[in-house]
N, CA, C and O of each residue as an XYZ file, in Angstrom:
896
protein
N      24.415      9.991     46.986
C      25.790     10.123     47.414
C      25.946      9.930     48.885
O      25.156     10.511     49.629
N      26.899      9.162     49.387
C      27.095      8.890     50.707
C      27.941      9.919     51.461
O      29.167      9.899     51.347
N      27.320     10.808     52.220
C      27.988     11.994     52.859
C      28.188     11.714     54.334
O      29.104     12.300     54.912
N      27.384     10.839     55.017
C      27.556     10.653     56.453
C      27.488      9.217     56.683
O      26.387      8.696     56.861
N      28.555      8.527     56.696
C      28.661      7.105     56.826
C      28.402      6.733     58.275
O      27.959      5.605     58.497
N      28.632      7.567     59.289
C      28.361      7.227     60.634
C      26.897      7.149     60.998
O      26.552      6.560     62.022
N      26.005      7.743     60.169
C      24.617      7.687     60.461
C      23.932      6.354     60.121
O      22.808      6.067     60.535
N      24.694      5.545     59.326
C      24.123      4.278     59.001
C      24.788      3.204     59.739
O      25.989      2.973     59.604
N      23.991      2.522     60.545
C      24.564      1.404     61.348
C      24.618      0.172     60.775
O      25.378     -0.702     61.191
N      23.738     -0.001     59.684
C      23.775     -1.309     58.964
C      23.930     -1.108     57.505
O      23.424     -0.136     56.945
N      24.616     -2.001     56.884
C      24.888     -1.944     55.384
C      23.581     -2.262     54.648
O      22.633     -2.781     55.237
N      23.552     -1.932     53.322
C      22.497     -2.367     52.487
C      22.442     -3.870     52.354
O      23.469     -4.544     52.435
N      21.230     -4.409     52.146
C      21.020     -5.896     52.030
C      21.882     -6.517     50.901
O      21.824     -6.122     49.737
N      22.624     -7.443     51.300
C      23.360     -8.297     50.223
C      24.528     -7.506     49.761
O      25.077     -7.932     48.744
N      25.027     -6.411     50.326
C      26.167     -5.595     49.832
C      27.171     -5.594     50.882
O      26.850     -5.095     51.960
N      28.357     -6.085     50.732
C      29.438     -6.084     51.776
C      29.743     -4.693     52.236
O      29.775     -3.783     51.408
N      29.959     -4.480     53.450
C      30.253     -3.095     53.973
C      31.609     -2.625     53.445
O      31.791     -1.431     53.209
N      32.524     -3.505     53.264
C      33.740     -3.142     52.774
C      33.625     -2.645     51.320
O      34.364     -1.734     50.946
N      32.761     -3.185     50.515
C      32.662     -2.769     49.142
C      31.988     -1.428     49.082
O      32.364     -0.567     48.287
N      30.896     -1.232     50.004
C      30.352      0.152     50.079
C      31.427      1.251     50.500
O      31.414      2.397     50.050
N      32.260      0.819     51.320
C      33.336      1.784     51.789
C      34.207      2.092     50.618
O      34.739      3.196     50.500
N      34.362      1.118     49.739
C      35.282      1.393     48.538
C      34.553      2.360     47.589
O      35.162      3.275     47.034
N      33.304      2.153     47.422
C      32.468      2.954     46.543
C      32.449      4.396     47.061
O      32.694      5.324     46.290
N      32.169      4.596     48.318
C      32.076      5.911     48.919
C      33.340      6.577     49.099
O      33.350      7.808     49.060
N      34.417      5.933     49.293
C      35.680      6.532     49.568
C      36.715      5.807     48.989
O      37.277      4.911     49.619
N      37.070      6.151     47.670
C      38.091      5.400     46.879
C      39.412      5.377     47.517
O      39.802      6.347     48.167
N      40.165      4.256     47.356
C      41.423      4.138     47.982
C      42.426      5.018     47.164
O      42.314      5.179     45.948
N      43.427      5.582     47.935
C      44.399      6.514     47.210
C      45.289      5.604     46.342
O      45.657      4.475     46.669
N      45.581      6.230     45.214
C      46.445      5.546     44.192
C      47.781      5.418     44.748
O      48.275      6.269     45.487
N      48.412      4.251     44.353
C      49.848      4.117     44.916
C      50.828      4.828     44.083
O      52.019      4.788     44.390
N      50.376      5.542     42.949
C      51.284      6.289     42.145
C      50.606      7.477     41.747
O      49.375      7.480     41.752
N      51.309      8.580     41.371
C      50.676      9.811     40.982
C      49.900      9.637     39.687
O      50.339      8.966     38.753
N      48.672     10.298     39.664
C      47.918     10.307     38.488
C      47.628     11.618     37.929
O      47.763     12.608     38.647
N      47.214     11.735     36.630
C      47.046     13.044     36.124
C      45.564     13.543     36.453
O      44.730     12.862     37.051
N      45.389     14.686     36.025
C      44.067     15.395     36.309
C      42.960     14.608     35.511
O      41.834     14.465     35.987
N      43.283     14.154     34.404
C      42.205     13.545     33.583
C      41.806     12.203     34.152
O      40.636     11.844     34.027
N      42.740     11.386     34.806
C      42.367     10.258     35.490
C      41.581     10.449     36.816
O      40.734      9.640     37.195
N      41.891     11.473     37.434
C      41.106     11.843     38.586
C      39.730     12.205     38.379
O      38.836     11.901     39.168
N      39.549     12.903     37.242
C      38.129     13.189     36.859
C      37.285     12.058     36.523
O      36.063     12.137     36.653
N      37.894     10.946     36.074
C      37.249      9.695     35.531
C      36.805      8.924     36.756
O      35.923      8.078     36.605
N      37.318      9.128     37.932
C      37.069      8.232     39.067
C      35.478      8.373     39.582
O      34.882      7.356     39.938
N      34.878      9.572     39.602
C      33.497      9.585     40.064
C      32.597      8.797     39.067
O      31.635      8.154     39.487
N      32.891      8.847     37.830
C      32.008      8.146     36.799
C      32.128      6.624     37.089
O      31.117      5.930     36.984
N      33.340      6.062     37.458
C      33.541      4.718     37.853
C      32.824      4.396     39.118
O      32.228      3.327     39.248
N      32.871      5.320     40.074
C      32.193      5.077     41.361
C      30.598      4.947     41.071
O      29.961      4.039     41.604
N      30.014      5.831     40.260
C      28.638      5.814     39.941
C      28.245      4.487     39.335
O      27.315      3.818     39.786
N      29.008      4.113     38.260
C      28.712      2.779     37.584
C      28.695      1.641     38.607
O      27.726      0.883     38.650
N      29.731      1.497     39.427
C      29.786      0.482     40.258
C      28.708      0.478     41.347
O      28.173     -0.565     41.722
N      28.425      1.637     41.819
C      27.410      1.864     42.774
C      26.054      1.428     42.268
O      25.306      0.815     43.030
N      25.682      1.716     40.988
C      24.436      1.360     40.329
C      24.466     -0.178     40.159
O      23.401     -0.794     40.215
N      25.609     -0.813     39.960
C      25.596     -2.246     39.712
C      25.364     -2.966     41.006
O      24.773     -4.045     41.042
N      25.862     -2.326     42.125
C      25.639     -2.959     43.417
C      24.254     -2.750     44.028
O      23.683     -3.597     44.716
N      23.759     -1.532     43.712
C      22.433     -1.158     44.275
C      21.488     -0.756     43.206
O      21.297      0.446     43.019
N      20.863     -1.669     42.467
C      20.074     -1.340     41.274
C      18.730     -0.541     41.681
O      18.084      0.135     40.880
N      18.428     -0.704     42.935
C      17.144      0.016     43.360
C      17.338      1.446     43.756
O      16.343      2.089     44.089
N      18.482      1.990     43.753
C      18.721      3.399     43.990
C      17.966      4.306     43.022
O      17.893      3.980     41.837
N      17.430      5.366     43.444
C      16.595      6.254     42.618
C      17.260      6.664     41.295
O      16.655      6.572     40.227
N      18.491      7.107     41.389
C      19.240      7.565     40.256
C      19.452      6.572     39.262
O      19.375      6.875     38.072
N      19.741      5.279     39.678
C      19.890      4.162     38.816
C      18.577      3.822     38.102
O      18.498      3.547     36.905
N      17.460      3.877     39.049
C      16.172      3.377     38.479
C      15.615      4.477     37.439
O      14.950      4.121     36.466
N      15.888      5.688     37.664
C      15.519      6.774     36.624
C      16.292      6.573     35.312
O      15.746      6.790     34.230
N      17.499      6.181     35.406
C      18.241      5.975     34.074
C      17.667      4.854     33.332
O      17.617      4.907     32.103
N      17.222      3.830     33.989
C      16.682      2.681     33.280
C      15.275      2.951     32.695
O      14.919      2.413     31.647
N      14.457      3.823     33.414
C      13.175      4.149     32.822
C      13.235      5.050     31.677
O      12.219      5.204     30.999
N      14.368      5.691     31.375
C      14.481      6.659     30.234
C      14.889      5.826     28.986
O      15.258      6.430     27.979
N      14.844      4.508     29.002
C      15.243      3.758     27.836
C      14.174      3.887     26.651
O      13.065      4.412     26.747
N      14.684      3.355     25.620
C      13.813      3.449     24.441
C      12.515      2.658     24.555
O      12.461      1.671     25.288
N      11.370      3.111     23.776
C      10.180      2.359     23.950
C      10.254      0.961     23.443
O      11.043      0.606     22.567
N       9.348      0.145     24.068
C       9.493     -1.351     23.722
C       8.957     -1.531     22.303
O       8.433     -0.604     21.686
N       9.121     -2.854     21.773
C       8.638     -3.188     20.456
C       7.138     -3.152     20.448
O       6.549     -2.829     19.417
N       6.512     -3.454     21.503
C       5.042     -3.477     21.564
C       4.505     -2.083     21.500
O       3.538     -1.820     20.784
N       5.106     -1.188     22.228
C       4.686      0.298     22.112
C       4.934      0.866     20.747
O       4.095      1.615     20.247
N       6.023      0.555     20.125
C       6.257      1.039     18.748
C       5.317      0.413     17.709
O       4.925      1.079     16.751
N       4.962     -0.842     17.890
C       3.953     -1.536     16.961
C       2.683     -0.911     17.202
O       2.006     -0.558     16.237
N       2.229     -0.710     18.526
C       0.971     -0.073     18.759
C       0.718      1.274     18.156
O      -0.357      1.588     17.645
N       1.848      2.111     18.252
C       1.843      3.381     17.751
C       1.725      3.371     16.202
O       0.965      4.155     15.634
N       2.474      2.489     15.539
C       2.476      2.296     14.157
C       0.936      1.875     13.630
O       0.424      2.369     12.626
N       0.363      0.989     14.389
C      -1.037      0.525     13.998
C      -1.997      1.742     14.223
O      -2.928      1.891     13.431
N      -1.848      2.497     15.112
C      -2.727      3.706     15.360
C      -2.561      4.650     14.142
O      -3.538      5.170     13.603
N      -1.355      4.841     13.752
C      -1.178      5.767     12.612
C      -1.823      5.192     11.302
O      -2.507      5.876     10.541
N      -1.530      3.846     11.116
C      -2.144      3.246      9.962
C      -3.763      3.325      9.979
O      -4.420      3.580      8.970
N      -4.272      3.094     11.153
C      -5.695      3.206     11.227
C      -6.295      4.571     10.996
O      -7.378      4.730     10.433
N      -5.489      5.611     11.489
C      -5.925      6.994     11.150
C      -5.807      7.316      9.710
O      -6.687      7.968      9.148
N      -4.808      6.908      9.121
C      -4.513      7.086      7.685
C      -5.593      6.421      6.869
O      -6.066      7.022      5.904
N      -6.017      5.192      7.207
C      -7.047      4.568      6.579
C      -8.419      5.211      6.586
O      -9.124      5.172      5.578
N      -8.821      5.820      7.741
C      -9.963      6.563      7.986
C      -9.897      7.702      7.131
O     -10.878      7.949      6.429
N      -8.822      8.481      7.080
C      -8.733      9.625      6.161
C      -8.754      9.260      4.686
O      -9.283     10.039      3.893
N      -8.276      8.260      4.321
C      -8.314      7.788      2.998
C      -9.808      7.415      2.604
O     -10.193      7.636      1.456
N     -10.551      6.915      3.444
C     -11.908      6.548      3.180
C     -12.735      7.725      3.073
O     -13.675      7.769      2.280
N     -12.417      8.720      3.866
C     -13.049     10.060      3.682
C     -12.888     10.694      2.362
O     -13.802     11.256      1.760
N     -11.610     10.566      1.922
C     -11.297     11.268      0.683
C     -11.800     10.484     -0.496
O     -11.885     11.026     -1.598
N     -12.140      9.215     -0.305
C     -12.688      8.447     -1.430
C     -14.038      8.791     -1.871
O     -14.523      8.305     -2.892
N     -14.718      9.707     -1.042
C     -16.011     10.201     -1.406
C     -15.864     11.209     -2.583
O     -16.812     11.472     -3.324
N     -14.668     11.740     -2.713
C     -14.353     12.624     -3.856
C     -14.280     11.825     -5.099
O     -13.582     10.812     -5.057
N     -14.916     12.136     -6.241
C     -14.741     11.372     -7.461
C     -13.328     11.449     -8.023
O     -12.570     12.366     -7.709
N     -12.984     10.469     -8.862
C     -11.659     10.521     -9.511
C     -11.519     11.787    -10.453
O     -12.481     12.352    -10.973
N     -10.283     12.130    -10.592
C      -9.998     13.408    -11.232
C     -10.243     13.353    -12.771
O     -10.164     12.305    -13.412
N     -10.518     14.451    -13.261
C     -10.723     14.601    -14.761
C      -9.519     15.378    -15.432
O      -9.422     16.596    -15.281
N      -8.700     14.732    -16.096
C      -7.433     15.307    -16.568
C      -7.634     16.393    -17.512
O      -6.878     17.364    -17.499
N      -8.707     16.287    -18.421
C      -8.882     17.421    -19.381
C      -9.388     18.736    -18.650
O      -9.570     19.785    -19.268
N      -9.594     18.605    -17.338
C     -10.023     19.848    -16.668
C      -8.902     20.492    -15.933
O      -8.799     21.718    -15.953
N      -7.978     19.677    -15.226
C      -6.995     20.308    -14.523
C      -5.593     20.473    -15.301
O      -4.781     21.312    -14.911
N      -5.350     19.709    -16.329
C      -4.151     19.850    -17.038
C      -4.058     21.059    -17.910
O      -2.976     21.509    -18.286
N      -5.223     21.580    -18.225
C      -5.350     22.758    -19.124
C      -5.074     24.034    -18.292
O      -4.888     25.094    -18.889
N      -5.039     23.980    -16.953
C      -4.828     25.193    -16.172
C      -3.295     25.520    -16.098
O      -2.468     24.667    -15.778
N      -2.995     26.734    -16.395
C      -1.505     27.188    -16.549
C      -1.126     28.066    -15.338
O       0.070     28.288    -15.148
N      -1.990     28.546    -14.562
C      -1.588     29.459    -13.550
C      -2.207     28.977    -12.271
O      -3.296     28.411    -12.186
N      -1.319     29.290    -11.202
C      -1.763     28.864     -9.840
C      -3.145     29.616     -9.410
O      -4.007     29.026     -8.760
N      -3.269     30.888     -9.806
C      -4.408     31.650     -9.436
C      -5.701     31.041    -10.086
O      -6.798     31.234     -9.562
N      -5.567     30.351    -11.160
C      -6.793     29.797    -11.765
C      -6.999     28.407    -11.411
O      -7.956     27.821    -11.917
N      -6.208     27.787    -10.589
C      -6.421     26.402    -10.120
C      -7.362     26.289     -9.082
O      -7.223     26.898     -8.021
N      -8.406     25.471     -9.348
C      -9.573     25.345     -8.446
C      -9.531     24.335     -7.425
O     -10.372     24.363     -6.527
N      -8.580     23.384     -7.467
C      -8.516     22.323     -6.440
C      -7.418     22.795     -5.453
O      -6.703     23.765     -5.702
N      -7.316     22.020     -4.260
C      -6.225     22.268     -3.390
C      -4.906     22.432     -3.982
O      -4.568     21.679     -4.895
N      -4.158     23.304     -3.570
C      -2.822     23.562     -4.136
C      -1.850     23.533     -2.888
O      -2.094     24.153     -1.853
N      -0.738     22.762     -3.081
C       0.348     22.696     -1.991
C       1.561     23.280     -2.503
O       1.983     23.014     -3.628
N       2.196     24.153     -1.619
C       3.517     24.740     -1.819
C       4.383     24.266     -0.761
O       4.139     24.560      0.410
N       5.429     23.517     -1.105
C       6.206     22.767     -0.144
C       7.487     23.646      0.339
O       8.205     24.181     -0.506
N       7.723     23.764      1.618
C       8.769     24.466      2.141
C       9.709     23.480      2.942
O       9.446     22.283      3.049
N      10.764     24.042      3.466
C      11.671     23.060      4.182
C      11.131     22.350      5.413
O      11.553     21.237      5.725
N      10.146     23.026      6.155
C       9.552     22.426      7.305
C       8.035     22.273      7.216
O       7.455     21.416      7.884
N       7.446     23.032      6.462
C       5.933     22.962      6.340
C       5.364     22.884      4.999
O       6.109     22.949      4.021
N       4.180     22.758      4.883
C       3.432     22.852      3.570
C       2.321     23.891      3.632
O       1.512     23.866      4.559
N       2.260     24.853      2.615
C       1.266     25.798      2.588
C       0.072     25.266      1.707
O       0.231     25.064      0.503
N      -1.134     25.044      2.351
C      -2.251     24.542      1.618
C      -3.188     25.690      1.224
O      -3.658     26.462      2.060
N      -3.443     25.767     -0.132
C      -4.322     26.855     -0.572
C      -5.546     26.277     -1.087
O      -5.510     25.375     -1.924
N      -6.665     26.765     -0.616
C      -7.900     26.314     -0.941
C      -8.836     27.480     -1.471
O      -8.897     28.552     -0.869
N      -9.524     27.236     -2.563
C     -10.294     28.198     -3.306
C     -11.790     27.675     -3.126
O     -12.239     26.712     -3.748
N     -12.509     28.430     -2.193
C     -13.902     28.081     -1.971
C     -14.739     28.591     -3.108
O     -14.426     29.613     -3.720
N     -15.799     27.882     -3.386
C     -16.714     28.306     -4.534
C     -17.636     29.386     -4.174
O     -17.935     29.569     -2.994
N     -18.120     30.135     -5.148
C     -19.017     31.281     -4.950
C     -20.212     30.726     -4.381
O     -20.784     29.794     -4.946
N     -20.649     31.232     -3.283
C     -21.977     30.728     -2.620
C     -23.131     30.940     -3.526
O     -24.098     30.184     -3.427
N     -23.120     31.901     -4.403
C     -24.288     32.157     -5.338
C     -23.729     32.470     -6.594
O     -23.642     33.651     -6.934
N     -23.294     31.448     -7.412
C     -22.735     31.586     -8.660
C     -23.661     32.108     -9.736
O     -23.169     32.522    -10.786
N     -24.939     32.117     -9.549
C     -25.921     32.578    -10.483
C     -26.509     33.952    -10.123
O     -27.375     34.517    -10.790
N     -25.941     34.438     -8.982
C     -26.486     35.774     -8.533
C     -25.775     36.941     -9.301
O     -24.982     36.748    -10.223
N     -26.121     38.101     -8.852
C     -25.604     39.378     -9.516
C     -24.185     39.413     -9.206
O     -23.781     39.180     -8.067
N     -23.351     39.719    -10.250
C     -21.851     39.891    -10.158
C     -21.243     38.665     -9.544
O     -20.378     38.786     -8.676
N     -21.655     37.493     -9.953
C     -21.130     36.336     -9.408
C     -19.646     36.149     -9.885
O     -19.359     36.203    -11.081
N     -18.700     35.923     -8.887
C     -17.367     35.891     -9.141
C     -16.691     37.136     -9.614
O     -15.557     37.110    -10.094
N     -17.391     38.224     -9.477
C     -16.853     39.533     -9.989
C     -16.174     40.318     -8.915
O     -15.429     39.753     -8.115
N     -16.397     41.555     -8.872
C     -15.675     42.566     -7.925
C     -16.206     42.362     -6.534
O     -15.491     42.601     -5.560
N     -17.458     41.921     -6.412
C     -18.046     41.803     -5.013
C     -17.597     40.440     -4.334
O     -17.562     40.330     -3.108
N     -17.267     39.439     -5.172
C     -16.838     38.142     -4.629
C     -15.630     37.686     -5.504
O     -15.736     36.672     -6.194
N     -14.516     38.399     -5.484
C     -13.337     38.055     -6.244
C     -12.681     36.741     -5.729
O     -12.826     36.403     -4.554
N     -11.999     36.044     -6.565
C     -11.225     34.835     -6.160
C     -10.406     34.984     -4.935
O     -10.383     34.090     -4.090
N      -9.686     36.155     -4.801
C      -8.866     36.307     -3.561
C      -9.680     36.343     -2.319
O      -9.133     35.973     -1.281
N     -10.930     36.745     -2.287
C     -11.770     36.788     -1.228
C     -12.261     35.340     -0.920
O     -12.679     35.106      0.214
N     -12.239     34.512     -1.710
C     -12.696     33.154     -1.514
C     -11.537     32.156     -1.348
O     -11.737     30.941     -1.335
N     -10.369     32.687     -1.226
C      -9.078     31.840     -1.106
C      -8.679     31.823      0.345
O      -8.808     32.826      1.048
N      -8.211     30.723      0.780
C      -7.638     30.670      2.118
C      -6.348     29.828      2.048
O      -6.279     28.784      1.399
N      -5.327     30.354      2.761
C      -4.025     29.654      2.783
C      -3.648     29.432      4.237
O      -3.762     30.321      5.080
N      -3.160     28.114      4.520
C      -2.814     27.709      5.877
C      -1.588     26.838      5.798
O      -1.457     25.943      4.963
N      -0.676     27.159      6.737
C       0.552     26.329      6.804
C       0.304     25.068      7.790
O      -0.144     25.189      8.930
N       0.629     23.957      7.240
C       0.426     22.742      7.951
C       1.790     21.947      8.053
O       2.712     22.127      7.258
N       1.833     21.076      9.076
C       3.016     20.083      8.984
C       2.710     18.967      8.148
O       1.542     18.601      8.016
N       3.740     18.346      7.521
C       3.456     17.331      6.676
C       2.721     16.182      7.301
O       1.875     15.602      6.620
N       2.973     15.779      8.583
C       2.299     14.823      9.224
C       0.877     15.110      9.414
O       0.095     14.163      9.492
N       0.442     16.362      9.499
C      -0.945     16.700      9.679
C      -1.699     16.970      8.292
O      -2.860     17.378      8.291
N      -1.037     16.743      7.195
C      -1.658     17.033      5.893
C      -2.804     16.018      5.586
O      -3.810     16.453      5.025
N      -2.719     14.629      5.929
C      -3.923     13.913      5.715
C      -5.214     14.331      6.334
O      -6.287     14.284      5.732
N      -5.056     14.763      7.623
C      -6.245     15.322      8.334
C      -6.720     16.639      7.669
O      -7.914     16.855      7.461
N      -5.810     17.442      7.370
C      -6.227     18.755      6.676
C      -6.866     18.473      5.349
O      -7.804     19.218      5.065
N      -6.563     17.590      4.521
C      -7.148     17.417      3.198
C      -8.525     16.542      3.493
O      -9.487     16.737      2.751
N      -8.619     15.653      4.489
C      -9.822     14.969      4.698
C     -10.902     15.839      5.222
O     -12.082     15.518      5.086
N     -10.521     16.978      5.842
C     -11.488     17.832      6.482
C     -12.116     18.867      5.537
O     -13.062     19.569      5.895
N     -11.536     18.939      4.267
C     -12.058     19.855      3.323
C     -13.457     19.403      2.699
O     -13.688     18.212      2.487
N     -14.330     20.357      2.430
C     -15.601     20.050      1.898
C     -15.559     19.615      0.486
O     -14.615     20.012     -0.197
N     -16.418     18.885     -0.020
C     -16.378     18.373     -1.414
C     -16.369     19.392     -2.548
O     -15.878     19.133     -3.646
N     -16.981     20.668     -2.212
C     -17.029     21.700     -3.140
C     -15.743     22.362     -3.531
O     -15.699     23.162     -4.466
N     -14.634     22.012     -2.777
C     -13.338     22.576     -3.216
C     -12.581     21.621     -3.987
O     -11.373     21.812     -4.120
N     -13.162     20.563     -4.541
C     -12.531     19.549     -5.471
C     -13.224     19.606     -6.731
O     -13.784     18.573     -7.095
N     -13.289     20.649     -7.477
C     -14.034     20.620     -8.831
C     -13.430     19.750     -9.895
O     -14.096     19.310    -10.832
N     -12.170     19.516     -9.729
C     -11.434     18.649    -10.722
C     -11.447     17.172    -10.306
O     -10.978     16.304    -11.042
N     -11.963     16.918     -9.176
C     -11.981     15.516     -8.632
C     -10.768     15.430     -7.574
O     -10.255     16.435     -7.083
N     -10.388     14.165     -7.294
C      -9.495     13.878     -6.281
C      -7.996     14.061     -6.782
O      -7.230     13.114     -6.956
N      -7.682     15.365     -6.986
C      -6.284     15.660     -7.487
C      -5.804     16.866     -6.680
O      -6.585     17.749     -6.325
N      -4.482     16.879     -6.398
C      -3.937     18.068     -5.668
C      -2.684     18.471     -6.419
O      -1.904     17.588     -6.776
N      -2.433     19.768     -6.686
C      -1.292     20.363     -7.246
C      -0.319     20.517     -6.201
O      -0.677     20.725     -5.042
N       0.965     20.422     -6.554
C       1.969     20.576     -5.667
C       3.246     21.183     -6.369
O       3.615     20.784     -7.473
N       3.865     22.123     -5.697
C       5.047     22.749     -6.289
C       5.994     23.134     -5.127
O       5.579     23.359     -3.991
N       7.249     23.192     -5.479
C       8.269     23.709     -4.542
C       8.155     25.201     -4.275
O       7.698     25.937     -5.150
N       8.573     25.699     -3.044
C       8.482     27.107     -2.800
C       9.272     27.861     -3.796
O      10.468     27.613     -3.949
N       8.616     28.838     -4.531
C       9.396     29.662     -5.534
C      10.309     30.688     -4.884
O      11.204     31.209     -5.549
N      10.120     30.986     -3.641
C      10.866     32.015     -2.907
C      12.018     31.494     -2.060
O      12.748     32.267     -1.441
N      12.172     30.159     -2.040
C      13.207     29.602     -1.138
C      14.511     29.737     -1.795
O      14.644     29.637     -3.014
N      15.535     29.979     -0.924
C      16.867     30.052     -1.516
C      17.380     28.788     -1.983
O      16.787     27.774     -1.615
N      18.519     28.670     -2.835
C      19.078     27.511     -3.411
C      19.577     26.619     -2.249
O      19.407     25.404     -2.351
N      20.132     27.092     -1.237
C      20.533     26.246     -0.122
C      19.502     25.362      0.540
O      19.873     24.419      1.240
N      18.098     25.654      0.329
C      17.149     24.910      0.908
C      16.520     24.035     -0.091
O      15.503     23.416      0.221
N      17.041     23.926     -1.287
C      16.356     23.077     -2.394
C      16.399     21.632     -2.067
O      15.460     20.893     -2.363
N      17.554     21.177     -1.414
C      17.586     19.729     -1.133
C      16.575     19.402      0.007
O      15.932     18.354     -0.058
N      16.425     20.204      0.978
C      15.472     19.935      2.044
C      14.033     19.957      1.552
O      13.172     19.178      1.962
N      13.834     20.916      0.633
C      12.492     21.131      0.073
C      12.126     19.889     -0.825
O      11.001     19.390     -0.786
N      13.121     19.420     -1.628
C      12.877     18.278     -2.555
C      12.491     17.027     -1.659
O      11.584     16.254     -1.968
N      13.237     16.908     -0.563
C      12.946     15.772      0.300
C      11.566     15.822      0.810
O      10.894     14.791      0.806
N      11.095     16.914      1.240
C       9.708     17.178      1.664
C       8.724     16.904      0.540
O       7.660     16.326      0.762
N       9.082     17.321     -0.669
C       8.219     17.012     -1.765
C       7.975     15.554     -1.946
O       6.844     15.100     -2.120
N       9.130     14.781     -1.900
C       8.916     13.372     -1.974
C       8.017     12.770     -0.884
O       7.175     11.915     -1.158
N       8.208     13.224      0.327
C       7.471     12.816      1.468
C       5.960     13.086      1.222
O       5.088     12.242      1.426
N       5.744     14.297      0.780
C       4.300     14.789      0.499
C       3.613     13.904     -0.564
O       2.475     13.476     -0.372
N       4.284     13.644     -1.640
C       3.819     12.876     -2.741
C       3.605     11.479     -2.216
O       2.610     10.866     -2.603
N       4.461     10.910     -1.355
C       4.108      9.564     -0.705
C       2.855      9.502      0.053
O       2.081      8.547     -0.022
N       2.653     10.623      0.847
C       1.369     10.768      1.638
C       0.214     10.804      0.763
O      -0.768     10.116      1.039
N       0.241     11.568     -0.303
C      -0.832     11.800     -1.280
C      -1.166     10.416     -1.915
O      -2.335     10.035     -1.972
N      -0.141      9.673     -2.386
C      -0.388      8.321     -2.936
C      -1.038      7.375     -1.934
O      -1.902      6.603     -2.349
N      -0.692      7.374     -0.644
C      -1.241      6.622      0.369
C      -2.645      7.034      0.559
O      -3.457      6.172      0.896
N      -3.009      8.210      0.389
C      -4.388      8.633      0.511
C      -5.322      8.366     -0.692
O      -6.544      8.516     -0.659
N      -4.563      7.930     -1.816
C      -5.345      7.734     -3.079
C      -5.733      9.035     -3.784
O      -6.728      9.120     -4.504
N      -4.852     10.089     -3.524
C      -5.013     11.329     -4.184
C      -4.003     11.577     -5.335
O      -2.796     11.521     -5.098
N      -4.462     11.844     -6.550
C      -3.611     12.046     -7.722
C      -2.775     13.312     -7.477
O      -3.273     14.295     -6.928
N      -1.472     13.278     -7.900
C      -0.551     14.312     -7.682
C      -0.414     14.982     -9.018
O      -0.124     14.346    -10.030
N      -0.644     16.376     -9.006
C      -0.379     17.244    -10.228
C       0.815     18.013     -9.897
O       0.657     19.094     -9.329
N       2.034     17.583    -10.187
C       3.229     18.235     -9.760
C       3.507     19.366    -10.791
O       3.437     19.182    -12.007
N       3.827     20.549    -10.208
C       4.076     21.724    -11.003
C       5.502     22.072    -11.129
O       5.833     22.939    -11.937
N       6.441     21.422    -10.342
C       7.835     21.716    -10.455
C       8.641     20.476    -10.492
O       8.244     19.452     -9.935
N       9.818     20.541    -11.162
C      10.687     19.364    -11.360
C      11.578     19.298    -10.229
O      11.429     20.031     -9.251
N      12.549     18.397    -10.336
C      13.527     18.071     -9.287
C      14.510     19.284     -9.134
O      15.117     19.427     -8.073
N      14.666     20.100    -10.102
C      15.539     21.343    -10.014
C      14.765     22.573     -9.728
O      15.330     23.663     -9.821
N      13.501     22.488     -9.381
C      12.710     23.589     -8.994
C      12.080     24.307    -10.179
O      11.290     25.226     -9.962
N      12.369     23.957    -11.354
C      11.843     24.484    -12.522
C      10.355     24.209    -12.833
O       9.916     23.069    -12.682
N       9.587     25.189    -13.253
C       8.172     24.909    -13.527
C       7.962     23.907    -14.723
O       8.592     23.964    -15.779
N       7.049     23.037    -14.435
C       6.724     22.013    -15.418
C       5.470     22.520    -16.307
O       5.178     21.893    -17.325
N       4.831     23.507    -15.966
C       3.662     24.015    -16.722
C       4.057     25.089    -17.603
O       3.220     25.642    -18.317
């Protein structure tokens, strides 16, 4: 903003002094104008000033905040694809699923593989770890109940591939299959958002080569 014109003895390079004078001190209008037109004059001055002096800091900062270039977008996409491929190869170490083992399970508590509950913003990943000593005394009983070996963690959908790839092979007793259901406690107003996340989650699982065992339909009803 030009506040002291007398302190500058020379104009900017390539810019007529008369034009700078017009930018810094607009000419009075020959006819009365309304308040709305008077408020629009500073915006016109700034636009004209940036056009005359593109090197000014304010104008340069506005240009630097533009959208990323195509090369940057392409590089980011390639990095995401490379990361997804690495996580897919990690999960390929898990054998293919056995349908006769997981399709017969009717309750979430009895499900041995990773279980996903989809919410409007996140996904709850439930993992049931195996008994460390299944042949020992009271194996799987009161001393080591299933609840004590179960872990639940909320993850973002974007972080789901990394979360699944980091699981140990012993939490996949049915093979490379994951159960998924909509949040049973979510209100009806969130069903649309939840279903959208369900579709996004299924797409990620397909990209990872993981079989989807869906427990709820499009209306939130149980399929089992």
